[in-house]
C-alpha positions as CSV (number, residue, x, y, z in Angstrom):
1,M,29.8,12.3,13.3
2,V,31.9,9.8,11.3
3,K,31.7,11.0,7.8
4,A,33.9,8.7,5.8
5,P,31.8,6.3,2.8
6,F,31.1,2.9,3.5
7,S,34.1,0.9,3.8
8,E,32.3,-2.6,3.2
9,E,29.4,-3.5,1.6
10,F,26.7,-5.0,3.3
11,K,27.6,-8.6,4.3
12,C,24.9,-11.7,3.8
13,F,24.7,-14.6,5.9
14,E,24.2,-18.0,3.8
15,S,23.9,-20.6,6.4
16,D,22.0,-21.1,9.3
17,I,19.9,-17.8,8.5
18,S,16.9,-17.4,6.6
19,L,17.9,-14.5,4.1
20,T,16.2,-12.4,1.6
21,L,18.2,-10.4,-0.5
22,E,16.1,-7.3,-1.5
23,W,17.2,-4.9,-4.3
24,L,16.3,-1.0,-3.7
25,L,16.9,0.5,-7.0
26,E,19.1,3.9,-6.9
27,Y,19.2,6.5,-9.1
28,Y,22.3,9.0,-9.7
29,T,22.0,12.4,-11.7
30,L,25.2,13.3,-13.4
31,D,26.2,16.4,-15.6
32,E,23.8,18.6,-13.6
33,G,20.7,16.0,-14.5
34,L,21.4,15.2,-18.3
35,T,22.3,11.7,-17.7
36,T,21.0,9.2,-15.0
37,V,22.7,6.1,-13.9
38,L,20.8,3.0,-12.5
39,R,23.0,1.2,-9.5
40,W,21.7,-1.6,-7.4
41,R,22.4,-2.5,-3.6
42,W,21.7,-5.5,-1.8
43,V,20.0,-5.1,1.9
44,P,19.4,-7.5,3.7
45,T,16.1,-8.9,5.3
46,I,16.5,-11.9,8.1
47,D,13.5,-13.8,9.5
48,T,13.2,-14.4,13.6
49,D,10.4,-16.2,14.3
50,G,8.0,-15.2,11.6
51,L,9.0,-11.5,12.2
52,R,10.8,-9.9,8.6
53,V,13.6,-7.6,10.1
54,N,15.9,-4.9,7.8
55,Y,19.3,-5.0,8.5
56,T,22.9,-3.9,8.2
57,D,26.2,-5.6,9.0
58,A,29.6,-4.8,8.3
59,G,33.5,-5.5,9.7
60,T,34.6,-8.3,12.1
61,G,35.4,-8.0,15.4
62,L,33.8,-7.2,18.6
63,P,29.8,-7.0,17.7
64,L,28.6,-3.3,18.2
65,V,24.8,-3.0,17.4
66,F,22.8,0.3,16.6
67,V,19.1,0.6,18.0
68,P,17.4,3.7,16.0
69,G,14.2,5.7,18.5
70,L,11.4,6.7,17.3
71,F,11.9,7.2,13.4
72,G,14.9,5.9,12.3
73,T,15.5,2.7,10.4
74,A,18.8,1.0,10.2
75,E,20.6,2.1,7.4
76,W,21.1,5.5,10.0
77,F,23.5,4.2,11.3
78,R,25.5,4.4,8.3
79,Y,28.3,7.1,9.0
80,Q,28.9,5.3,12.9
81,T,29.5,1.8,10.1
82,S,31.8,3.7,8.0
83,G,33.9,4.9,10.4
84,L,34.3,2.2,13.1
85,S,33.5,-1.1,10.5
86,D,37.4,-1.3,10.3
87,R,37.6,-2.7,13.9
88,Y,34.1,-3.7,14.6
89,R,31.6,-6.0,13.3
90,V,28.4,-3.2,13.3
91,I,25.1,-3.8,12.9
92,S,21.8,-2.2,13.2
93,C,18.3,-2.8,12.7
94,D,14.6,-1.7,12.0
95,L,12.6,-2.0,15.1
96,R,8.7,-3.5,14.2
97,S,5.9,-2.0,13.2
98,A,2.8,-1.6,15.8
99,R,0.3,-2.2,13.0
100,G,-2.5,-5.1,14.1
101,R,-0.7,-5.6,17.8
102,A,-2.4,-4.7,20.8
103,D,0.3,-5.6,22.6
104,Y,3.5,-3.6,21.6
105,S,5.5,-2.9,24.3
106,L,8.9,-2.1,25.2
107,D,9.1,-5.5,26.4
108,L,8.3,-7.2,23.1
109,L,10.8,-4.8,21.6
110,V,13.7,-5.8,23.6
111,N,12.7,-9.6,22.8
112,D,13.0,-8.8,19.3
113,L,16.7,-7.5,19.9
114,A,17.4,-10.7,21.5
115,R,15.8,-13.1,18.6
116,F,17.6,-10.6,15.9
117,L,21.0,-11.6,17.7
118,D,20.1,-15.3,18.1
119,A,19.5,-15.1,13.8
120,L,22.6,-13.5,13.4
121,K,24.6,-15.9,16.0
122,V,25.4,-13.2,17.9
123,Y,25.4,-14.0,21.5
124,E,27.6,-10.6,23.0
125,A,26.9,-7.3,22.2
126,V,27.9,-3.9,22.6
127,V,24.2,-2.1,22.4
128,A,23.8,1.4,21.6
129,G,20.7,2.7,21.2
130,H,18.8,6.3,20.2
131,A,16.1,7.3,22.4
132,L,13.6,5.1,22.7
133,G,16.4,3.0,21.0
134,A,18.4,3.5,24.2
135,A,15.3,2.8,26.5
136,I,16.1,-1.0,24.1
137,A,19.2,-1.2,25.1
138,L,19.4,-0.6,28.9
139,R,16.2,-3.0,29.2
140,F,18.1,-5.5,27.6
141,A,20.9,-5.3,29.3
142,V,18.7,-5.9,32.7
143,T,16.5,-8.9,30.8
144,H,19.7,-10.6,29.1
145,P,23.0,-9.6,31.6
146,G,24.8,-12.4,29.9
147,R,24.8,-11.1,26.3
148,S,25.0,-7.0,26.9
149,L,28.8,-5.9,27.1
150,S,28.5,-2.3,27.5
151,V,25.2,0.2,26.5
152,I,26.2,3.6,24.7
153,T,22.4,5.7,25.4
154,I,22.7,8.0,22.5
155,S,19.7,11.2,23.5
156,A,18.3,9.4,26.2
157,A,16.8,9.8,29.5
158,P,15.4,6.9,32.3
159,S,11.8,8.8,31.5
160,F,9.9,10.9,29.5
161,A,6.9,11.5,31.7
162,G,4.9,14.8,31.2
163,V,6.3,15.8,28.1
164,V,3.8,16.2,25.5
165,D,3.5,14.1,22.2
166,E,4.2,17.3,19.9
167,E,7.8,18.0,22.2
168,L,9.1,14.5,21.8
169,L,8.2,14.1,18.1
170,S,9.8,17.7,17.0
171,R,12.7,16.6,19.8
172,F,13.2,13.2,17.9
173,S,12.4,13.3,14.5
174,P,15.1,15.7,12.1
175,G,12.7,17.0,9.0
176,E,8.8,16.7,8.6
177,I,7.4,14.1,9.4
178,E,6.5,11.4,6.5
179,Q,2.9,8.8,7.1
180,E,3.0,5.8,5.9
181,T,0.6,5.8,3.2
182,F,-1.3,2.4,1.6
183,W,0.2,2.9,-1.4
184,E,3.7,3.4,0.5
185,R,3.3,-0.2,2.1
186,L,2.0,-1.5,-1.0
187,R,5.5,-0.5,-2.8
188,K,7.1,-1.4,-0.4
189,R,6.0,-5.5,-0.2
190,L,6.4,-6.0,-3.8
191,F,9.6,-3.9,-4.5
192,G,11.2,-3.7,-1.0
193,G,12.5,-0.5,0.8
194,K,12.7,3.0,-0.2
195,A,16.1,3.3,-2.2
196,A,18.4,5.0,-0.2
197,Q,19.1,9.0,-0.6
198,E,23.4,9.2,-1.3
199,N,24.2,12.8,0.3
200,D,28.1,11.7,2.1
201,T,28.5,15.9,2.9
202,D,25.8,16.2,4.9
203,P,25.0,14.0,7.7
204,L,22.5,15.5,9.0
205,M,20.0,15.3,5.8
206,Y,21.1,11.9,5.5
207,L,18.7,11.2,8.6
208,V,16.2,13.1,7.3
209,R,15.9,11.7,3.6
210,N,16.3,8.3,5.3
211,K,14.0,8.3,8.7
212,G,11.5,6.4,6.5
213,A,7.4,6.4,6.9
214,V,5.7,5.6,10.0
215,D,2.4,4.4,10.3
216,R,0.6,6.4,12.5
217,A,-0.6,3.5,14.9
218,T,3.5,2.8,15.3
219,L,4.1,6.1,15.8
220,N,1.4,6.3,18.5
221,A,2.8,3.1,20.1
222,R,6.5,4.3,19.9
223,L,5.5,7.6,22.1
224,S,3.4,6.1,24.1
225,I,6.3,4.0,25.1
226,L,8.5,6.7,25.7
227,R,5.7,8.4,28.2
228,Q,5.2,5.9,30.2
229,T,8.3,4.2,30.7
230,D,10.2,5.0,33.7
231,L,13.2,2.7,33.9
232,T,14.4,4.6,37.5
233,P,13.8,1.9,39.2
234,V,15.6,-0.5,37.5
235,L,19.1,1.2,36.4
236,G,20.4,-0.1,39.5
237,D,20.4,-3.4,38.3
238,V,22.7,-2.6,34.9
239,A,25.6,-4.4,35.8
240,V,27.7,-3.6,32.4
241,P,29.2,-0.5,32.2
242,V,27.2,2.5,30.2
243,L,28.3,5.7,28.3
244,A,25.5,8.1,28.4
245,V,25.9,10.4,25.3
246,A,24.3,13.9,25.2
247,G,25.5,17.0,23.3
248,A,25.8,20.5,25.0
249,R,23.4,21.9,22.9
250,D,21.0,18.8,23.4
251,W,17.3,19.2,24.5
252,E,17.0,20.3,28.3
253,T,15.1,17.1,29.4
254,I,18.2,14.9,27.3
255,L,21.1,16.8,29.0
256,E,18.9,16.4,32.8
257,G,18.3,12.2,31.7
258,A,21.9,12.3,31.1
259,Q,23.0,13.0,34.7
260,I,20.1,10.8,36.1
261,L,21.8,8.0,34.6
262,D,25.4,8.5,35.4
263,T,23.8,9.0,38.9
264,L,22.2,5.9,38.8
265,L,23.7,3.5,37.0
266,P,26.7,2.0,38.8
267,A,29.0,1.6,36.1
268,S,28.3,4.9,33.7
């Protein structure tokens, strides 16, 4: 994981894109807490057929799109962005909430990704995904073969069938799970997302502080997708190169999943 500071501010598109700039207020404490400095940062959102998506976009060149998993947000990939945006156009986005939807599914999230890239006028990209995001990336490669140049799966398996929710939560959540309350949702509607917590020295702590609050309906729906999805039958249809990433000390299910991906994907 690259730990360089941001090399570029978020890029905001002005033409042919419906864009809202949200202001996030960040507090920096200096001189051992004696002085508080206020800093504003622009976080863009984009409207894709009525769905408002928070995203980040930095750099130029070959598009590299990061898709988060159960808990992650667009800002989870800050360190990857800072390390890669000098060579690539690095994009990341939030996943939609499941609140109020009975049809929350993997295909819905895949179609969201396609519409999001349409709005950014990105018609070909390398797509990288973490856990649930990896399933989205692989499915996107199957359903949109002309748009996916290659896929990077991170902590992924073709199926998590038989794994209980508690195990999935403990493996994929960095730190304590934060449930989104009514007041948190109201504050976000009025003032935008939570201010990003700056900590350039500890990437894991950055993930913990910026994983975002997830409402129970969304969390349950995403867990259901992970448990019920089996991509094994369609892996042979993924025609683009795939890089399956897993750490030596990763969860056994992930290590076994990476081996299955490597075996069944034609260009892994």
